[in-house]
SEZANU-866991 format. One record per atom (N, C-alpha, C): x, y, z; residue number from 1; residue in one letter. Coordinates in pm, whole numbers. Each point is the difference from the previous one (the first is absolute). Layout:
BEGIN
[node [X, Y, Z], NUM, "a"]
...
//
This chain:
BEGIN
[node [4535, -2481, -10571], 1, "m"]
[node [21, -14, -144], 1, "m"]
[node [-85, -114, -57], 1, "m"]
[node [1, -114, 69], 2, "l"]
[node [-79, -114, -45], 2, "l"]
[node [-149, 33, 2], 2, "l"]
[node [-41, 77, 101], 3, "h"]
[node [-141, 40, 11], 3, "h"]
[node [-41, 83, -121], 3, "h"]
[node [86, 92, -43], 4, "l"]
[node [-31, 83, -117], 4, "l"]
[node [-9, -84, -127], 4, "l"]
[node [89, -96, -13], 5, "l"]
[node [-3, -89, -115], 5, "l"]
[node [-130, -78, -3], 5, "l"]
[node [-40, -52, 116], 6, "f"]
[node [-124, -76, 10], 6, "f"]
[node [-119, 89, -33], 6, "f"]
[node [2, 125, 46], 7, "m"]
[node [-110, 93, -28], 7, "m"]
[node [-5, 31, -150], 7, "m"]
[node [116, 17, -63], 8, "d"]
[node [3, 23, -145], 8, "d"]
[node [-62, -117, -76], 8, "d"]
[node [26, -121, 45], 9, "q"]
[node [-58, -118, -64], 9, "q"]
[node [-152, -1, 16], 9, "q"]
[node [-46, 39, 118], 10, "k"]
[node [-145, 6, 23], 10, "k"]
[node [-64, 104, -91], 10, "k"]
[node [67, 112, -16], 11, "i"]
[node [-53, 106, -86], 11, "i"]
[node [-5, -47, -145], 11, "i"]
[node [105, -68, -45], 12, "q"]
[node [1, -55, -136], 12, "q"]
[node [-113, -102, -19], 12, "q"]
[node [-17, -87, 98], 13, "y"]
[node [-106, -100, -7], 13, "y"]
[node [-137, 68, 0], 13, "y"]
[node [-16, 102, 84], 14, "l"]
[node [-126, 74, 5], 14, "l"]
[node [-30, 63, -137], 14, "l"]
[node [98, 61, -61], 15, "n"]
[node [-18, 60, -132], 15, "n"]
[node [-40, -104, -104], 15, "n"]
[node [60, -117, 6], 16, "q"]
[node [-36, -108, -92], 16, "q"]
[node [-144, -45, 22], 16, "q"]
[node [-38, -11, 127], 17, "m"]
[node [-136, -44, 32], 17, "m"]
[node [-103, 104, -48], 17, "m"]
[node [32, 127, 16], 18, "i"]
[node [-92, 105, -46], 18, "i"]
[node [-18, -8, -151], 18, "i"]
[node [107, -25, -72], 19, "e"]
[node [-7, -12, -146], 19, "e"]
[node [-87, -120, -39], 19, "e"]
[node [20, -112, 67], 20, "i"]
[node [-80, -120, -29], 20, "i"]
[node [-147, 25, 31], 20, "i"]
[node [-26, 59, 115], 21, "i"]
[node [-139, 29, 39], 21, "i"]
[node [-65, 92, -102], 21, "i"]
[node [71, 104, -38], 22, "d"]
[node [-54, 95, -97], 22, "d"]
[node [-39, -70, -130], 22, "d"]
[node [88, -85, -51], 23, "n"]
[node [-29, -73, -123], 23, "n"]
[node [-117, -95, 16], 23, "n"]
[node [0, -77, 108], 24, "k"]
[node [-106, -100, 22], 24, "k"]
[node [-136, 66, 22], 24, "k"]
[node [-3, 110, 76], 25, "v"]
[node [-127, 67, 27], 25, "v"]
[node [-55, 64, -128], 25, "v"]
[node [87, 55, -81], 26, "t"]
[node [-44, 58, -127], 26, "t"]
[node [-66, -106, -87], 26, "t"]
[node [62, -115, -12], 27, "i"]
[node [-56, -111, -79], 27, "i"]
[node [-131, -48, 62], 27, "i"]
[node [-1, -15, 133], 28, "f"]
[node [-119, -46, 71], 28, "f"]
[node [-118, 93, -23], 28, "f"]
[node [23, 130, 16], 29, "k"]
[node [-109, 96, -17], 29, "k"]
[node [-53, 1, -144], 29, "k"]
[node [92, -17, -95], 30, "k"]
[node [-40, 2, -141], 30, "k"]
[node [-85, -124, -34], 30, "k"]
[node [31, -114, 63], 31, "n"]
[node [-65, -126, -38], 31, "n"]
[node [-103, -51, 99], 31, "n"]
[node [-23, 70, 111], 32, "k"]
[node [-85, -58, 104], 32, "k"]
[node [-143, -25, -44], 32, "k"]
[node [-52, 79, -92], 33, "s"]
[node [-138, -23, -45], 33, "s"]
[node [-11, -124, -87], 33, "s"]
[node [112, -46, -56], 34, "k"]
[node [0, -118, -87], 34, "k"]
[node [29, -130, 76], 34, "k"]
[node [48, 14, 124], 35, "l"]
[node [40, -119, 77], 35, "l"]
[node [-121, -73, 57], 35, "l"]
[node [5, -133, -1], 36, "p"]
[node [-103, -75, 73], 36, "p"]
[node [11, 33, 149], 36, "p"]
[node [-110, -13, 73], 37, "q"]
[node [-5, 41, 141], 37, "q"]
[node [110, -66, 83], 37, "q"]
[node [25, -128, -20], 38, "a"]
[node [102, -71, 78], 38, "a"]
[node [140, 55, -29], 38, "a"]
[node [28, 27, -126], 39, "a"]
[node [130, 54, -38], 39, "a"]
[node [16, 142, 54], 39, "a"]
[node [-108, 77, -6], 40, "y"]
[node [3, 136, 54], 40, "y"]
[node [32, -2, 150], 40, "y"]
[node [-69, -86, 74], 41, "a"]
[node [20, -8, 145], 41, "a"]
[node [142, -46, 33], 41, "a"]
[node [50, -98, -73], 42, "a"]
[node [135, -52, 25], 42, "a"]
[node [106, 106, -31], 42, "a"]
[node [-14, 68, -111], 43, "e"]
[node [97, 103, -38], 43, "e"]
[node [-2, 116, 99], 43, "e"]
[node [-120, 39, 42], 44, "k"]
[node [-13, 109, 98], 44, "k"]
[node [66, -40, 132], 44, "k"]
[node [-17, -124, 41], 45, "q"]
[node [59, -48, 124], 45, "q"]
[node [154, 2, -8], 45, "q"]
[node [54, -46, -112], 46, "v"]
[node [145, 0, -19], 46, "v"]
[node [54, 143, 2], 46, "v"]
[node [-66, 89, -72], 47, "l"]
[node [45, 139, -3], 47, "l"]
[node [-8, 64, 140], 47, "l"]
[node [-109, -26, 70], 48, "t"]
[node [-15, 56, 134], 48, "t"]
[node [109, -49, 93], 48, "t"]
[node [29, -130, -1], 49, "r"]
[node [108, -54, 84], 49, "r"]
[node [135, 61, -36], 49, "r"]
[node [26, 11, -129], 50, "t"]
[node [127, 57, -45], 50, "t"]
[node [14, 145, 47], 50, "t"]
[node [-108, 76, -11], 51, "i"]
[node [4, 139, 44], 51, "i"]
[node [19, 7, 151], 51, "i"]
[node [-69, -86, 75], 52, "q"]
[node [15, -1, 145], 52, "q"]
[node [143, -36, 42], 52, "q"]
[node [61, -94, -69], 53, "e"]
[node [139, -36, 29], 53, "e"]
[node [94, 116, -34], 53, "e"]
[node [-31, 72, -105], 54, "t"]
[node [80, 116, -39], 54, "t"]
[node [-14, 111, 104], 54, "t"]
[node [-119, 17, 55], 55, "i"]
[node [-21, 97, 108], 55, "i"]
[node [85, -37, 121], 55, "i"]
[node [3, -128, 34], 56, "q"]
[node [82, -45, 113], 56, "q"]
[node [148, 30, -24], 56, "q"]
[node [46, -23, -120], 57, "l"]
[node [138, 30, -35], 57, "l"]
[node [25, 151, 11], 57, "l"]
[node [-90, 80, -50], 58, "a"]
[node [16, 146, 4], 58, "a"]
[node [8, 50, 145], 58, "a"]
[node [-74, -65, 89], 59, "e"]
[node [1, 40, 141], 59, "e"]
[node [134, -27, 67], 59, "e"]
[node [82, -88, -59], 60, "e"]
[node [131, -32, 55], 60, "e"]
[node [107, 101, -42], 60, "e"]
[node [-31, 80, -100], 61, "i"]
[node [97, 95, -54], 61, "i"]
[node [-3, 128, 82], 61, "i"]
[node [117, 54, 25], 62, "k"]
[node [12, 124, 75], 62, "k"]
[node [62, 107, -88], 62, "k"]
[node [-57, 118, -9], 63, "p"]
[node [-129, 39, 58], 63, "p"]
[node [-116, -69, -73], 63, "p"]
[node [-103, -27, 75], 64, "v"]
[node [-115, -73, -54], 64, "v"]
[node [-67, 84, -109], 64, "v"]
[node [-20, -59, -119], 65, "p"]
[node [-65, 73, -110], 65, "p"]
[node [-153, -2, 15], 65, "p"]
[node [-51, 85, 89], 66, "f"]
[node [-142, -2, 32], 66, "f"]
[node [-90, 28, -120], 66, "f"]
[node [42, 89, -89], 67, "s"]
[node [-85, 30, -116], 67, "s"]
[node [-11, -122, -91], 67, "s"]
[node [109, -74, -15], 68, "l"]
[node [-4, -123, -80], 68, "l"]
[node [-93, -102, 65], 68, "l"]
[node [11, -15, 130], 69, "i"]
[node [-85, -94, 73], 69, "i"]
[node [-147, 38, -17], 69, "i"]
[node [-31, 128, 12], 70, "n"]
[node [-138, 46, -18], 70, "n"]
[node [-48, -25, -142], 70, "n"]
[node [86, 21, -98], 71, "d"]
[node [-36, -28, -140], 71, "d"]
[node [-30, -148, -20], 71, "d"]
[node [82, -86, 61], 72, "l"]
[node [-22, -144, -14], 72, "l"]
[node [-130, -43, 67], 72, "l"]
[node [-31, 57, 116], 73, "k"]
[node [-127, -31, 68], 73, "k"]
[node [-118, 44, -85], 73, "k"]
[node [12, 116, -62], 74, "a"]
[node [-107, 50, -88], 74, "a"]
[node [-15, -90, -122], 74, "a"]
[node [111, -51, -49], 75, "l"]
[node [-4, -89, -116], 75, "l"]
[node [-77, -128, 32], 75, "l"]
[node [18, -54, 118], 76, "i"]
[node [-75, -119, 41], 76, "i"]
[node [-149, 28, -8], 76, "i"]
[node [-43, 116, 46], 77, "k"]
[node [-142, 35, -1], 77, "k"]
[node [-54, 16, -142], 77, "k"]
[node [89, 37, -94], 78, "q"]
[node [-42, 18, -140], 78, "q"]
[node [-19, -131, -75], 78, "q"]
[node [58, -108, 53], 79, "l"]
[node [-10, -128, -70], 79, "l"]
[node [-142, -46, 5], 79, "l"]
//
């Protein structure tokens, strides 16, 4: 029972992270041509780390959401 509760919390956290990533990436893509090079590199690094941490979280969920993980990996390449 405790394991299921913990898994539900991970799923809720994963959903929140996906929403944050979606919003941040949308803003980043819209503004990346206007950003100074240093700001662009820093923002890309933060987004990449956040996505990688979200992938790690997704890998802990059972059953593993492989399509979501693949989408997140593709998103990193699009940055």
